[in-house]
C-alpha positions in Angstrom: 170.6 73.4 53.8 171.0 76.4 56.3 168.2 74.9 58.4 169.7 72.0 58.7 172.9 73.5 60.3 171.0 75.5 62.4 169.0 72.1 64.0 172.1 70.4 64.5 173.9 73.3 66.1 170.7 73.4 68.2 171.2 69.5 69.3 174.7 70.1 70.1 174.3 73.0 72.3 171.2 70.9 74.2 173.3 67.4 74.5 175.9 69.9 75.9 173.6 71.5 78.6 172.2 67.9 79.2 175.8 66.8 80.5 178.1 68.5 82.8 180.0 71.3 80.7 183.8 70.8 81.1 187.2 72.4 80.9 187.8 71.4 77.0 183.6 73.0 76.0 184.7 76.6 77.3 188.3 76.0 75.8 186.8 75.6 71.9 184.3 78.1 72.8 186.7 80.8 73.6 189.2 79.5 71.1 191.9 78.7 73.6 193.8 76.1 75.0 192.6 74.0 78.3 195.5 74.8 79.7 195.0 78.7 79.2 191.2 78.2 80.8 193.3 76.4 83.7 194.9 79.6 84.0 192.1 81.9 83.9 190.7 80.1 87.0 193.6 78.8 89.1 196.4 81.5 88.2 194.5 84.6 86.2 198.1 86.5 86.8 199.8 84.2 83.9 197.6 85.5 81.6 196.2 89.0 80.0 193.3 90.5 80.9 191.7 90.7 77.7 192.2 86.5 77.4 190.7 86.1 81.1 187.4 88.4 79.8 186.9 86.1 77.0 187.3 83.1 78.7 185.0 84.3 81.6 182.3 85.2 78.4 182.8 81.5 77.2 182.1 80.5 81.1 179.0 82.5 80.8 177.5 81.2 78.0 178.0 78.0 78.7 177.4 78.0 82.4 180.2 76.3 83.6 180.4 75.7 87.3 184.2 73.9 88.2 184.1 70.9 90.2 186.0 72.0 93.3 185.9 68.6 94.9 187.2 67.0 92.1 190.1 69.8 91.4 190.9 69.7 95.0 191.3 65.8 95.3 193.5 66.3 92.1 195.8 69.2 93.1 195.5 68.2 96.8 194.4 72.0 97.4 191.2 73.1 98.9 190.8 76.2 96.3 190.1 78.4 99.6 191.8 81.3 100.9 192.2 82.1 104.7 190.7 85.2 106.0 191.5 85.1 109.7 189.8 87.9 111.8 191.2 89.1 115.6 188.9 91.8 116.4 187.6 93.3 120.1 183.8 94.1 119.8 184.7 97.2 121.6 187.6 98.7 119.6 185.4 98.1 116.5 182.1 99.9 117.7 183.6 102.5 119.9 186.8 103.4 118.6 186.9 103.0 114.8 182.7 103.4 114.0 183.8 102.8 110.2 185.5 99.7 110.7 182.7 97.4 110.1 182.2 99.2 106.6 185.9 98.7 106.0 186.2 95.1 106.3 183.0 94.7 104.5 184.3 96.2 101.8 187.7 94.6 101.7 185.7 91.2 102.3 183.4 91.8 99.1 185.8 92.8 97.1 187.7 89.3 98.2 185.4 87.4 97.7 184.1 88.6 93.8 188.3 88.0 93.1 188.4 84.9 94.4 184.7 83.6 92.7 186.2 84.6 89.4 189.5 82.8 90.1 187.7 79.6 91.2 188.2 80.1 94.9 186.4 80.5 97.6 187.0 82.5 101.0 187.0 81.1 104.5 186.4 83.8 107.5 187.3 82.6 110.9 188.1 84.0 113.9 189.9 82.4 116.7 187.6 81.4 120.0 188.0 83.1 123.3 191.5 82.5 124.9 193.0 81.4 121.8 195.5 83.3 119.6 195.5 83.8 115.7 198.6 82.2 115.5 196.9 79.1 117.0 194.0 79.7 114.4 196.4 79.6 111.7 198.0 76.3 113.2 194.4 74.6 113.3 193.6 75.7 109.3 197.2 74.3 108.3 196.6 71.0 110.1 193.5 70.6 108.7 194.3 71.6 105.2 190.8 73.8 105.1 192.9 76.9 103.1 195.6 77.3 100.4 196.9 80.4 101.7 196.1 83.0 104.5 196.1 86.2 104.5 196.8 88.4 107.2 196.0 91.8 108.2 197.5 95.0 109.8 201.0 93.6 110.4 203.5 95.2 112.3 207.2 95.2 112.5 208.6 91.9 113.3 205.2 90.3 113.0 204.7 87.0 114.9 202.2 86.0 112.5 204.6 86.7 109.8 207.2 84.6 111.2 205.3 81.6 112.2 203.8 81.5 108.3 207.3 81.5 107.3 208.8 79.5 109.2 206.2 77.0 108.4 206.6 77.8 104.5 203.3 77.9 104.2 201.7 80.5 101.7 200.2 83.8 102.8 199.8 87.2 101.5 199.8 90.5 104.1 197.5 93.7 104.0 200.7 95.5 105.6 204.2 95.2 104.8 206.6 92.0 105.5 209.8 93.0 107.1 213.1 92.9 105.4 214.1 89.1 105.9 210.8 87.6 104.6 209.0 87.3 101.3 207.6 90.6 100.2 204.3 89.1 99.6 202.5 91.8 100.8 200.1 95.1 99.4 199.7 98.3 101.6 197.9 101.4 100.8 200.7 104.1 100.2 199.8 105.7 103.0 202.6 108.8 102.8 201.7 109.7 99.2 198.3 109.5 99.9 198.3 112.0 102.6 201.2 114.2 101.0 198.7 114.8 98.3 195.7 115.6 100.9 198.7 118.0 102.5 199.8 119.5 98.8 195.7 120.4 97.8 195.4 122.2 101.0 198.5 124.2 100.4 197.3 125.1 97.1 194.0 126.7 98.4 196.3 128.8 100.6 196.1 127.2 104.1 199.1 127.3 106.1 198.2 126.6 109.6 197.7 122.9 109.7 196.8 121.2 113.0 197.0 117.2 112.7 194.8 114.5 114.7 196.7 111.7 114.7 196.2 108.1 116.4 197.5 107.1 119.2 198.9 103.3 117.7 202.2 101.6 117.0 200.2 100.5 113.7 202.8 101.4 111.0 200.3 103.3 108.9 199.5 105.9 111.5 203.3 106.8 111.4 203.2 106.8 107.9 200.2 109.4 107.3 201.9 111.9 109.5 205.3 111.4 107.5 203.5 112.2 104.3 201.4 115.0 106.5 205.1 116.6 107.7 206.6 116.4 104.0 204.6 119.4 103.2 203.6 121.2 106.6 207.3 120.9 108.3 206.3 123.6 110.5 202.5 122.9 111.1 200.4 124.7 113.5 200.5 121.6 115.8 200.4 118.0 115.8 198.7 115.6 118.3 197.9 111.9 119.1 194.4 111.1 120.1 193.2 107.5 121.9 189.5 108.3 121.9 187.1 110.6 120.1 186.0 113.1 123.4 189.8 114.0 123.5 189.6 114.9 119.6 186.6 117.4 119.7 187.9 118.8 123.3 191.3 119.4 121.6 189.5 121.1 118.4 187.6 123.4 120.6 190.1 124.5 122.7 192.8 125.3 119.6 190.2 127.6 118.2 190.0 130.2 121.3 193.8 130.9 120.4 194.3 133.7 118.0 196.2 132.0 115.4 194.1 129.1 115.8 194.4 126.4 112.4 192.9 127.0 109.2 192.2 123.2 108.7 192.2 120.0 111.0 193.9 117.3 109.0 193.1 114.0 111.0 194.7 110.3 109.8 191.0 109.0 109.5 187.3 109.9 109.1 186.5 109.3 112.6 188.5 112.1 114.1 187.6 114.4 111.0 183.7 114.2 112.2 184.5 114.5 115.5 186.3 118.0 114.6 183.4 119.0 112.4 181.1 118.8 115.1 183.3 120.3 117.1 183.6 123.4 114.8 179.8 123.7 114.4 179.4 123.7 118.0 181.0 126.9 117.6 179.3 128.3 115.4 182.5 127.6 112.4 181.5 127.5 109.1 183.4 124.6 108.4 185.0 124.5 104.4 185.0 128.0 104.6 186.0 129.5 107.9 188.1 126.3 108.7 188.7 123.2 106.6 188.7 119.2 107.7 189.9 116.6 105.8 190.2 112.9 106.5 191.5 109.5 105.4 189.7 106.7 104.2 186.7 107.6 102.9 184.2 105.4 105.3 180.7 105.4 103.8 179.5 108.1 106.4 181.7 110.5 104.9 179.8 111.4 102.4 176.7 111.6 103.7 177.9 114.4 106.5 175.6 117.8 106.5 179.1 119.4 105.4 180.4 116.1 103.3 184.2 115.3 104.3 187.2 116.0 102.0 189.1 112.5 102.6 191.2 110.0 101.0 189.6 106.9 99.7 190.8 103.6 100.1 190.1 101.6 96.7 189.2 98.6 98.4 187.7 95.7 95.9 191.5 97.2 93.9 193.3 95.7 97.0 191.3 92.9 97.4 192.1 92.1 94.1 196.0 92.4 94.3 195.4 90.7 97.7 194.0 87.2 95.9 196.0 87.3 93.0 199.4 87.5 95.1 198.0 84.7 96.9 197.7 82.9 93.7 201.2 83.8 93.3 202.4 82.4 96.7 200.4 79.0 95.9 201.9 78.4 92.9 205.5 78.6 94.7 206.6 81.5 92.3 209.6 83.6 92.7 209.5 86.5 95.5 208.5 89.7 93.9 208.4 93.4 95.5 205.2 94.2 97.2 202.5 96.3 96.1 201.8 99.8 96.9 198.2 101.2 96.1 197.4 104.9 96.2 194.4 106.5 98.1 192.9 108.8 95.6 191.8 112.5 97.0 188.2 112.8 97.2 187.5 116.9 97.4 183.9 117.3 99.1 182.4 120.7 101.1 184.4 120.2 104.0 187.7 121.4 102.7 
């Protein structure tokens, strides 16, 4: 009798394998409703993490693949999230040597989160002479994406104004203004930099020089605010447009008898330049003078003196961006934006 049941079960499993596995098959295997499976695929923020794990296990076991074409026809959606990038090659290669790794980490996390939710990610860039907003218009008109992710928002950002006026779903990496939906995810730059500063003070270092980026981007000012919260009377605060200027300043600052005990950079690239300038002078970084950065780009741990820095959790941010994008696509009520902390990573440089 038992052998017969096993044979029947094997035949049933074989018959499922011969036809396309459906949502109903997944629901039966997971012990949930078909609606719950749909929520896991399309709006995982609506169900518990345990339910997502249970349904995902059933999906993996049965080898279920969502029929994106059918779902797009029935829902009127593309099942794709748009990620427009507008980057200057010179800026990426010269001024921000770690930016490529940053974008790679963010994109990898976004693709993974979207895949679990049954979505794809469309990465695109404006053609020469066209603006990012013109690219938005093209994506919306062609119905290529269900939502757009906007990177590095500014106060009164025209991209946010455009998408809000069009009523098109979007989520911002960076904050939106008070007159718009608060559909954003951002690094808690103030508190994360304050954490670095508190740690430095706990080591007895008081003469701190701040190396900031000369830019109007909000994160630049947020990080400086976090630093000044802990060092209200710093040795100095300077802003720089290029790496050579950072190195020249650090080297000159060490000529003074009351030279800084620590250089606090608002990005890892400036911190690396500071370390090299100190080493050329014979200074033992981490012992004589400390250096810290922010971002934890891949090279930060590979230096001769590994860099103490704040690690931006790109995979967590990507998951939050995708989850909020689903929230916006579904037309759900507005919610507060989400801040994500960048934890301190202590290494030999401080």
